[in-house]
C-alpha positions as CSV (number, residue, x, y, z in Angstrom):
1,M,-29.3,234.0,-73.0
2,C,-31.0,235.2,-76.1
3,R,-30.6,232.7,-78.8
4,N,-29.6,235.4,-81.4
5,I,-26.6,236.4,-79.4
6,R,-23.6,234.4,-80.5
7,T,-20.2,233.8,-78.9
8,L,-17.8,236.4,-80.2
9,H,-14.6,235.5,-78.4
10,N,-11.7,233.4,-79.8
11,F,-12.6,233.3,-83.5
12,E,-10.4,233.9,-86.5
13,P,-11.0,236.4,-87.8
14,P,-11.9,238.3,-84.7
15,A,-15.4,239.7,-84.3
16,D,-15.9,242.9,-86.3
17,E,-17.7,246.0,-85.1
18,H,-20.9,245.0,-86.9
19,E,-21.1,241.7,-85.0
20,V,-20.4,243.4,-81.7
21,H,-23.1,246.1,-82.4
22,E,-25.6,243.4,-83.4
23,A,-25.0,241.4,-80.2
24,A,-25.4,244.6,-78.2
25,L,-28.6,245.4,-80.0
26,Q,-30.0,242.0,-79.3
27,Y,-29.1,242.3,-75.7
28,V,-30.8,245.7,-75.3
29,R,-33.9,244.4,-77.1
30,K,-34.1,241.4,-74.8
31,I,-33.8,243.3,-71.5
32,S,-36.0,246.2,-72.6
33,G,-38.7,243.9,-74.1
34,A,-38.9,246.1,-77.2
35,T,-37.6,245.4,-80.7
36,R,-38.4,248.9,-81.7
37,P,-38.6,251.5,-78.9
38,S,-41.2,254.3,-78.9
39,Q,-40.0,257.8,-79.8
40,A,-40.0,258.7,-76.2
41,N,-37.6,255.8,-75.4
42,A,-35.5,255.9,-78.6
43,A,-32.7,258.0,-77.2
44,A,-32.3,255.9,-74.1
45,F,-32.4,252.7,-76.2
46,D,-29.8,254.0,-78.7
47,D,-27.6,255.1,-75.8
48,A,-27.8,251.7,-74.2
49,V,-26.9,250.0,-77.4
50,E,-23.8,252.2,-77.8
51,E,-22.7,251.7,-74.2
52,V,-23.2,247.9,-74.4
53,T,-21.3,247.9,-77.7
54,A,-18.4,249.8,-76.1
55,A,-18.4,247.5,-73.1
56,T,-18.4,244.4,-75.3
57,R,-15.5,245.6,-77.4
58,R,-13.5,246.4,-74.2
59,L,-14.2,242.9,-72.9
60,L,-13.3,241.2,-76.1
61,D,-10.1,243.2,-76.4
62,R,-9.0,242.2,-72.8
63,L,-9.9,238.5,-72.8
64,V,-7.0,236.1,-73.1
65,T,-6.9,232.4,-73.9
66,T,-4.5,229.7,-74.6
67,A,-7.0,227.8,-76.8
68,P,-6.5,227.9,-80.5
69,A,-8.9,230.3,-82.4
70,K,-12.1,228.6,-83.7
71,N,-13.2,228.6,-87.3
72,R,-16.5,230.3,-87.8
73,E,-17.6,228.0,-90.6
74,E,-16.7,224.8,-88.7
75,E,-18.6,226.1,-85.6
76,A,-21.7,227.0,-87.7
77,A,-21.6,223.5,-89.2
78,K,-21.5,221.9,-85.7
79,A,-24.4,224.1,-84.6
80,R,-26.5,223.1,-87.6
81,A,-25.7,219.4,-86.9
82,R,-26.8,219.7,-83.3
83,S,-30.0,221.5,-84.4
84,A,-30.8,218.8,-86.9
85,A,-30.3,216.1,-84.4
86,R,-32.3,217.9,-81.8
87,F,-35.3,218.6,-84.0
88,A,-35.2,215.5,-86.1
89,A,-38.7,213.9,-86.0
């Protein structure tokens, strides 16, 4: 998975539209191999981002869990700690 795509499910507050769109954009960039498409491919690229955004939103809206919602700040702190331990020299 692309390292810039983050888990969006089961957080409080829930993922907003900007986060969903950014994840979709990263996904389309990854699979297309282009961070900025050519003019010839811009329409296809933009359409793909919108379709993936819509599919992601539908998925997030339909997922259910019994686990308590995670706190974004706590999860970010855990990730920083893992990274620091992994890359400590």
